[in-house]
Backbone as CSV, one residue per row, in Angstrom:
resi,resn,N_x,N_y,N_z,CA_x,CA_y,CA_z,C_x,C_y,C_z
1,MET,11.664,19.581,-1.573,11.438,17.924,-1.811,11.786,17.246,-0.886
2,ILE,11.357,15.835,0.153,12.020,15.307,0.913,11.941,14.573,0.543
3,GLU,13.129,14.250,0.727,13.534,13.010,0.461,12.998,11.360,0.493
4,HIS,13.958,11.882,2.548,13.507,10.826,3.515,13.365,11.166,4.976
5,LEU,12.749,10.818,5.667,12.654,11.316,7.109,13.193,9.842,7.539
6,ASN,13.801,10.335,9.068,14.279,9.389,9.675,14.253,9.489,11.657
7,GLY,13.543,9.000,11.823,13.001,8.927,13.793,12.295,7.561,14.236
8,LYS,11.352,8.389,15.075,11.081,7.003,15.320,9.342,6.989,15.264
9,ILE,8.408,6.033,14.760,7.425,5.747,14.769,6.496,6.006,16.543
10,THR,6.287,7.140,16.325,5.004,7.595,17.697,3.758,6.840,17.454
11,TYR,2.909,5.875,15.830,1.578,6.296,16.692,1.150,5.762,14.961
12,VAL,0.399,4.571,15.145,0.318,3.938,14.246,-1.416,3.695,14.069
13,CYS,-2.220,3.819,11.743,-3.616,3.758,12.478,-3.524,3.053,11.243
14,ALA,-4.808,2.727,10.645,-5.204,2.428,9.569,-4.885,3.096,7.844
15,GLY,-5.037,4.086,7.990,-4.590,5.055,6.505,-2.699,5.205,6.617
16,TYR,-2.490,5.524,8.309,-1.489,6.511,8.379,-0.569,5.958,9.444
17,ALA,0.756,5.810,9.939,1.929,6.824,10.560,2.390,6.975,10.395
18,VAL,2.520,7.400,12.476,3.637,9.857,12.626,4.634,8.591,12.906
19,LEU,6.005,9.475,12.191,7.197,9.004,12.194,7.224,10.836,13.240
20,THR,8.361,10.678,13.975,8.593,11.492,15.016,10.023,12.253,14.932
21,VAL,10.350,13.456,14.029,11.429,13.651,14.165,12.213,15.343,15.004
22,ASN,13.013,14.862,15.716,12.741,16.166,15.643,12.290,16.368,17.161
23,GLY,10.722,16.040,16.956,10.140,17.192,18.553,9.392,17.030,17.027
24,VAL,8.349,17.136,15.864,7.898,16.824,14.962,7.389,15.816,14.221
25,GLY,6.139,15.584,15.124,5.780,14.643,14.319,4.592,14.939,12.876
26,TYR,5.620,13.587,11.846,5.455,14.141,10.704,4.123,13.077,10.278
27,GLN,3.104,13.752,9.230,1.791,12.275,9.587,2.264,11.880,7.840
28,VAL,2.323,10.440,7.915,2.614,9.777,6.754,2.404,8.360,5.849
29,MET,1.475,9.309,4.935,0.021,7.793,4.877,1.024,6.725,3.813
30,CYS,1.059,5.565,4.842,1.471,4.346,3.176,1.244,3.265,2.652
31,PRO,1.413,2.485,2.487,0.412,1.700,1.806,0.137,0.577,2.945
32,ASN,1.371,0.581,3.541,0.316,-0.622,4.847,0.804,-0.038,6.467
33,PRO,0.467,0.929,6.466,1.265,0.781,8.272,1.718,0.201,8.930
34,PHE,1.103,-0.877,9.108,1.217,-1.907,10.323,2.441,-2.885,9.812
35,VAL,3.535,-2.014,9.389,4.819,-2.447,9.498,4.726,-2.231,10.010
36,TYR,5.366,-1.004,10.715,5.572,0.336,11.910,5.630,-0.642,12.730
37,GLU,6.378,-0.059,13.582,5.729,-0.362,15.466,6.194,0.451,16.329
38,VAL,4.447,1.333,16.818,5.178,2.006,17.434,6.849,1.520,18.293
39,GLY,7.646,3.002,18.686,8.610,2.876,19.188,10.214,2.392,18.284
40,THR,10.222,2.177,17.508,10.757,1.486,16.528,11.706,2.907,15.693
41,GLU,13.117,2.542,15.540,13.632,3.486,15.276,13.397,3.833,13.035
42,GLU,12.950,4.121,12.552,12.400,4.184,10.821,12.841,5.817,10.013
43,THR,13.902,4.299,8.587,14.197,5.784,7.692,12.536,5.376,6.791
44,MET,11.941,6.240,6.564,10.957,6.370,5.518,11.387,7.468,4.085
45,TYR,11.188,6.161,2.335,11.878,7.434,1.668,10.078,8.244,1.061
46,THR,10.353,9.258,1.022,8.870,9.763,1.020,8.717,11.016,-0.411
47,HIS,7.495,11.188,-0.244,6.973,11.739,-1.313,5.884,12.800,-1.156
48,HIS,6.764,13.678,-1.061,5.348,15.276,-0.693,4.456,15.342,-2.314
49,TYR,3.192,15.009,-1.763,2.068,14.983,-2.269,1.189,16.745,-2.704
50,VAL,1.815,17.861,-3.736,0.910,19.164,-3.064,-0.225,19.291,-4.173
51,ARG,-1.577,18.969,-3.379,-2.467,19.928,-4.801,-2.978,20.885,-4.700
52,GLU,-3.870,21.868,-5.587,-5.302,22.536,-4.448,-5.433,22.226,-3.464
53,ASP,-6.408,21.504,-3.375,-7.323,20.894,-2.347,-6.807,19.495,-1.723
54,LEU,-5.037,19.880,-2.114,-4.608,17.853,-1.124,-3.295,18.453,-0.984
55,MET,-3.151,18.673,0.677,-1.207,17.904,1.064,-0.692,17.137,1.801
56,ALA,-0.270,16.281,0.854,0.278,14.572,1.888,1.386,14.597,2.086
57,LEU,1.443,13.441,2.648,3.848,13.003,2.920,3.456,11.589,2.993
58,TYR,3.818,10.870,1.279,3.142,9.612,1.254,5.135,9.461,2.067
59,GLY,4.628,7.428,2.872,6.202,7.202,2.334,6.123,5.672,2.667
60,PHE,7.889,5.292,2.537,8.030,3.495,1.528,8.433,3.423,2.776
61,ARG,9.144,1.817,2.471,10.677,1.105,3.195,12.248,1.505,2.257
62,SER,11.363,1.725,0.915,12.964,1.759,0.094,12.180,2.427,-0.749
63,ARG,13.611,2.597,-1.276,13.628,4.503,-2.478,12.583,3.974,-3.963
64,LYS,13.026,1.714,-3.933,12.007,1.989,-5.419,11.021,1.339,-4.582
65,GLU,10.668,1.129,-3.790,8.581,1.639,-3.384,8.499,2.695,-4.082
66,ARG,9.187,4.067,-3.728,8.668,5.256,-3.892,8.255,5.088,-5.679
67,ASP,9.885,5.111,-5.838,10.005,5.237,-7.484,8.542,4.763,-8.006
68,LEU,7.873,3.512,-7.636,7.493,2.549,-8.698,6.020,3.573,-8.280
69,PHE,4.963,3.802,-6.685,4.481,4.246,-6.335,4.108,5.910,-7.597
70,LEU,5.529,6.830,-7.559,5.318,7.598,-8.559,5.048,7.291,-9.929
71,LYS,6.428,6.749,-10.487,5.398,5.810,-11.872,3.831,5.188,-11.628
72,LEU,3.118,4.625,-11.018,1.710,5.361,-10.613,1.181,6.170,-10.824
73,LEU,1.846,6.843,-10.331,0.947,8.307,-9.948,0.216,9.473,-11.784
74,ASN,1.509,8.488,-12.221,1.666,9.344,-13.533,0.628,8.816,-14.976
75,VAL,0.152,7.706,-14.376,-1.212,7.312,-15.116,-2.031,7.726,-14.625
76,SER,-2.830,8.411,-16.437,-3.405,9.378,-16.138,-5.015,8.782,-15.610
77,GLY,-5.594,9.102,-14.369,-6.785,8.131,-13.611,-6.514,7.694,-12.340
78,ILE,-5.179,7.232,-12.294,-4.669,6.755,-10.981,-4.131,7.844,-9.997
79,GLY,-4.954,8.215,-8.735,-4.096,9.224,-7.738,-3.447,8.752,-6.586
80,PRO,-3.633,9.054,-5.773,-2.076,9.031,-4.994,-2.993,7.461,-4.175
81,LYS,-4.443,7.066,-3.891,-5.022,6.720,-2.936,-4.943,4.939,-4.195
82,GLY,-5.620,5.205,-5.522,-5.144,4.548,-6.116,-4.137,3.408,-6.376
83,ALA,-2.988,4.553,-5.949,-1.449,3.828,-5.899,-1.094,3.036,-4.770
84,LEU,-1.849,3.760,-4.137,-1.487,3.476,-2.992,-2.219,1.916,-2.393
85,ALA,-2.743,2.575,-2.690,-3.547,0.847,-2.368,-2.595,-0.460,-3.954
86,ILE,-2.090,-0.298,-4.911,-1.998,-1.460,-5.185,-0.652,-1.845,-5.003
87,MET,-0.128,-0.400,-4.679,0.899,-0.807,-3.678,1.396,-1.414,-2.308
88,ALA,-0.190,-1.296,-1.447,-0.510,-1.876,-0.835,-0.329,-3.837,-0.810
89,PHE,-1.313,-3.823,-1.736,-1.336,-5.394,-2.408,0.168,-6.142,-1.737
90,GLY,1.084,-4.835,-2.144,2.738,-5.811,-1.484,3.783,-6.935,-2.273
91,GLN,3.266,-7.002,-3.403,4.193,-7.499,-4.729,4.106,-7.126,-5.647
92,PRO,5.008,-6.339,-6.467,4.661,-5.538,-7.190,5.070,-6.323,-8.578
93,ASP,6.297,-7.374,-7.925,6.791,-8.215,-9.373,4.673,-9.029,-10.139
94,GLN,3.705,-8.486,-9.149,2.909,-9.693,-10.166,1.833,-8.062,-10.870
95,VAL,2.002,-7.338,-10.227,1.751,-6.071,-10.990,2.073,-5.579,-11.774
96,ILE,3.941,-6.168,-11.563,4.403,-5.714,-13.225,4.452,-6.818,-14.037
97,THR,3.616,-7.930,-13.803,3.551,-9.355,-14.931,2.753,-8.807,-15.221
98,ALA,1.475,-8.392,-14.464,0.315,-7.952,-15.675,-0.041,-7.156,-16.752
99,ILE,0.603,-6.072,-15.921,1.198,-4.521,-16.949,1.972,-5.316,-18.256
100,GLU,2.452,-5.843,-18.060,3.707,-6.764,-18.899,2.490,-7.699,-19.699
101,ALA,1.920,-8.221,-19.211,1.503,-10.025,-19.772,0.090,-8.794,-19.965
102,GLU,0.047,-7.254,-19.920,-1.117,-6.540,-20.151,-2.435,-7.378,-20.053
103,ASP,-2.507,-8.147,-18.912,-3.735,-8.226,-17.980,-4.614,-7.593,-17.454
104,GLU,-6.101,-7.640,-18.067,-5.991,-5.868,-18.068,-7.542,-6.576,-17.001
105,ALA,-7.583,-8.277,-16.361,-8.993,-8.059,-15.454,-7.775,-7.912,-13.912
106,PHE,-6.300,-9.070,-14.208,-6.495,-8.411,-12.748,-5.721,-6.818,-12.630
107,LEU,-5.734,-6.114,-13.373,-5.792,-4.588,-13.448,-6.964,-4.600,-11.817
108,ILE,-8.029,-4.417,-12.869,-9.208,-4.322,-12.114,-9.600,-4.089,-10.960
109,LYS,-9.709,-5.397,-10.327,-9.465,-6.041,-9.387,-9.287,-4.846,-8.353
110,PHE,-8.377,-4.190,-8.702,-8.181,-2.785,-7.488,-8.790,-2.016,-7.738
111,PRO,-9.499,-1.182,-6.170,-10.372,-0.160,-6.645,-9.866,0.465,-6.946
112,GLY,-10.507,1.926,-8.002,-10.216,2.635,-8.494,-9.181,2.890,-10.404
113,VAL,-9.944,1.098,-10.266,-8.982,0.506,-11.400,-9.909,-0.237,-12.819
114,GLY,-10.451,0.929,-13.436,-11.683,0.465,-14.212,-11.005,-0.971,-15.421
115,LYS,-11.613,0.086,-16.663,-10.783,-0.893,-17.522,-10.121,0.203,-19.264
116,LYS,-10.512,1.300,-18.317,-9.760,1.570,-19.271,-8.522,2.376,-18.549
117,THR,-8.378,2.340,-17.076,-8.078,2.904,-16.314,-6.699,1.518,-16.690
118,ALA,-6.879,0.535,-16.419,-6.301,-0.371,-16.446,-5.486,-0.424,-17.461
119,ARG,-6.396,0.068,-18.639,-5.366,-0.254,-20.786,-4.853,1.180,-20.544
120,GLN,-4.568,2.351,-19.767,-4.315,3.056,-19.819,-2.552,3.011,-18.831
121,MET,-2.732,1.920,-17.371,-1.882,1.764,-16.387,-0.519,0.953,-18.121
122,ILE,-0.705,0.371,-19.070,-1.048,-0.985,-19.602,0.290,-0.334,-20.431
123,LEU,-0.371,0.852,-21.313,-0.187,2.377,-22.119,1.066,2.115,-21.438
124,ASP,0.872,2.946,-20.814,1.916,3.973,-19.832,3.088,3.230,-19.005
125,LEU,2.597,1.811,-18.980,3.633,1.574,-18.370,4.721,0.530,-18.353
126,LYS,3.568,-0.268,-19.837,4.318,-1.555,-20.162,5.792,-1.301,-20.517
127,GLY,7.030,-2.643,-20.368,8.395,-1.580,-20.417,9.355,-0.391,-19.923
128,LYS,8.643,-0.696,-19.299,9.309,0.717,-18.923,9.686,0.489,-16.599
129,LEU,9.497,-1.107,-16.179,9.319,-1.670,-14.742,10.051,-2.932,-15.021
130,THR,10.725,-3.140,-15.017,11.627,-3.786,-15.702,13.019,-3.277,-13.977
131,LEU,12.997,-2.419,-13.855,13.114,-1.597,-12.932,13.583,-2.345,-11.831
132,PHE,11.854,-2.323,-11.364,11.025,-2.652,-10.021,10.709,-3.725,-10.196
133,ALA,10.887,-4.274,-11.194,10.913,-6.426,-11.196,11.464,-7.064,-10.452
134,GLU,12.318,-6.719,-9.416,12.927,-7.418,-7.995,13.034,-6.133,-7.011
135,ALA,11.352,-5.738,-7.002,11.368,-4.902,-6.196,11.525,-5.697,-4.581
136,PRO,12.103,-5.380,-3.229,12.798,-6.245,-2.422,10.671,-5.390,-1.213
137,SER,10.389,-7.515,-1.277,8.650,-6.632,-0.526,8.946,-7.406,0.160
138,GLU,10.207,-8.544,1.210,10.381,-9.070,2.780,10.353,-8.325,2.986
139,GLY,9.795,-8.499,4.424,9.549,-7.572,5.756,8.853,-6.273,5.899
140,LEU,7.577,-6.363,4.543,6.301,-5.348,4.147,5.419,-5.836,4.854
141,PHE,5.746,-7.075,5.382,4.290,-7.514,6.465,4.898,-8.414,7.575
142,ALA,6.396,-7.836,8.787,6.582,-8.743,9.785,6.187,-7.388,10.870
143,MET,5.493,-7.791,11.592,5.172,-7.963,12.744,4.779,-8.547,13.030
144,GLU,4.999,-8.605,15.483,4.408,-9.690,16.282,3.174,-9.512,16.373
145,PRO,1.932,-10.565,16.553,0.489,-10.606,17.258,0.322,-9.923,17.562
146,VAL,-0.181,-9.247,18.944,-0.642,-8.783,19.736,-2.470,-9.285,20.213
147,SER,-2.651,-9.158,19.535,-4.215,-10.096,19.402,-5.756,-9.976,18.680
148,VAL,-5.738,-11.327,18.543,-6.073,-12.515,16.502,-7.992,-10.666,16.398
149,SER,-8.768,-10.689,17.340,-10.289,-9.839,16.649,-9.040,-8.367,16.440
150,GLU,-8.814,-7.622,17.649,-8.286,-6.014,17.018,-7.358,-6.147,16.117
151,GLN,-6.420,-6.985,15.495,-5.548,-6.975,14.487,-6.532,-6.938,13.281
152,LEU,-7.785,-8.236,13.067,-8.369,-7.977,12.580,-9.732,-6.680,11.967
153,ASP,-9.519,-6.371,12.437,-11.145,-4.788,13.175,-9.600,-3.989,12.736
154,GLU,-8.566,-3.913,12.472,-7.090,-2.766,11.990,-6.352,-3.158,11.055
155,ALA,-5.950,-4.569,10.348,-6.780,-4.770,9.170,-7.712,-4.594,8.340
156,VAL,-9.060,-4.579,8.959,-11.018,-4.670,8.196,-10.232,-2.478,8.286
157,GLU,-10.074,-2.208,8.931,-10.083,-0.335,8.622,-9.075,-0.634,7.807
158,ALA,-8.477,-0.730,7.483,-6.813,-0.677,6.236,-7.496,-0.310,4.923
159,LEU,-7.907,-1.408,5.082,-8.538,-2.245,3.820,-9.729,-1.120,3.252
160,ILE,-10.197,-0.868,4.584,-11.781,0.632,3.414,-11.026,2.041,4.169
161,ALA,-9.843,2.052,3.881,-8.852,3.253,3.457,-7.971,2.780,2.478
162,LEU,-7.952,2.406,1.726,-7.202,2.181,0.171,-8.324,1.828,0.230
163,GLY,-9.935,2.046,0.256,-10.789,1.707,-0.904,-11.498,0.618,-1.102
164,TYR,-11.140,-0.072,-1.034,-12.234,-1.511,-0.371,-13.713,-1.195,-0.208
165,ALA,-14.803,-1.623,-0.732,-15.662,-1.768,-0.325,-16.223,-2.566,0.877
166,LYS,-16.987,-1.798,1.869,-17.949,-3.376,2.836,-17.632,-4.851,2.347
167,LYS,-18.490,-5.020,1.308,-19.012,-5.657,0.528,-17.669,-6.818,0.632
168,GLU,-16.929,-5.778,-0.510,-15.630,-6.894,-1.181,-15.457,-7.381,0.755
169,ILE,-14.737,-6.303,1.235,-13.874,-7.703,2.669,-14.761,-7.795,2.729
170,ASN,-15.840,-8.305,3.204,-16.969,-9.125,3.835,-16.788,-10.889,3.653
171,LYS,-16.571,-10.387,1.658,-16.142,-12.057,1.149,-14.672,-12.653,1.779
172,VAL,-14.613,-12.284,2.031,-13.256,-12.822,2.700,-12.742,-12.507,3.983
173,LEU,-13.598,-12.403,4.406,-13.672,-12.438,5.851,-13.336,-13.700,7.181
174,PRO,-14.267,-14.470,6.847,-14.680,-15.769,7.025,-13.505,-16.932,7.035
175,ALA,-11.936,-16.384,5.803,-11.337,-17.113,5.405,-10.540,-16.485,6.116
176,LEU,-10.372,-15.029,7.195,-9.388,-14.887,7.680,-9.668,-14.756,9.165
177,LYS,-10.790,-15.098,9.276,-10.360,-14.929,10.891,-10.487,-17.443,10.801
178,GLN,-10.496,-17.616,10.310,-9.527,-18.192,10.289,-8.520,-18.394,10.736
179,GLU,-7.969,-18.400,10.639,-6.230,-17.608,11.568,-6.134,-16.547,12.319
180,GLU,-4.664,-16.987,12.497,-3.972,-16.113,13.808,-3.204,-15.384,13.253
181,LEU,-3.236,-14.484,12.784,-1.865,-13.362,11.813,-1.854,-12.260,12.887
182,SER,-0.900,-11.623,12.396,-0.528,-10.457,12.221,-1.962,-9.479,11.761
183,THR,-1.525,-8.076,12.157,-2.393,-7.197,11.298,-2.415,-6.984,9.602
184,ASP,-0.657,-6.859,10.068,-0.449,-6.888,8.463,0.078,-8.189,7.101
185,GLN,-0.118,-8.994,8.602,-0.597,-10.816,7.477,-1.575,-10.646,6.858
186,TYR,-2.652,-9.999,7.668,-4.439,-9.989,7.256,-4.251,-9.028,6.501
187,ILE,-3.661,-8.153,6.270,-4.329,-7.276,5.145,-3.716,-7.840,3.685
188,ARG,-2.436,-8.372,3.561,-1.599,-9.152,3.024,-2.331,-10.212,2.304
189,LYS,-2.451,-11.355,3.501,-4.162,-12.546,2.710,-5.176,-11.379,1.772
190,ALA,-5.911,-10.388,3.058,-6.814,-10.569,2.340,-6.100,-9.498,0.686
191,LEU,-5.514,-8.567,1.089,-4.930,-8.254,-0.409,-4.893,-9.288,-1.878
192,GLN,-4.130,-10.445,-0.879,-4.081,-11.067,-2.170,-5.550,-12.705,-2.750
193,LYS,-6.350,-12.837,-1.335,-7.197,-12.536,-1.538,-8.894,-12.069,-2.769
194,LEU,-8.596,-10.782,-2.408,-9.020,-9.452,-3.182,-8.634,-9.314,-4.092
195,VAL,-7.725,-9.393,-4.904,-7.251,-9.536,-5.874,-7.286,-10.731,-7.222
196,ASN,-6.737,-12.017,-6.287,-7.364,-13.044,-7.465,-8.159,-13.706,-6.712
197,HIS,-9.030,-12.918,-6.702,-10.864,-13.592,-6.452,-11.181,-13.368,-7.645
């Protein structure tokens, strides 16, 4: 198991970031890769996911984020893509509150989470996430804007990579186009609108 990697971000796209450590570039799947800036030194807390047909490395800014991701993975019906989409929402407190309050209506708004999976999340995780309730979310979405249209396009790509349908994304695009934000801010705002819609 790889606990963490420390290196330089050398590439960022909708689904992952590349962290180069001692000349080796690791493709690390992230909830929101655009929180990383090319050229910066970063530490990613990782989970090496191995399945018969898939081997992937998932990375997070803190151990708490990674551990919450692992808790979500342990729920029957939630795979890495679904857990990543929930983590990308960037507000673990709201997700935890929904689980504690048995708010299925909130949970089914995430891609790949239906009523059965939402019920399973509640059964498996209720009362077990108090440790994560104060997980830090500051800094998850902080980067300077480059170009509004380019960043909005990148945000849309990231949402598609998380499993949201283009039809759903198109519903929130008009509101997003009215603001000048960084890619990760667009992603965060879109996720809030998609989940709270």
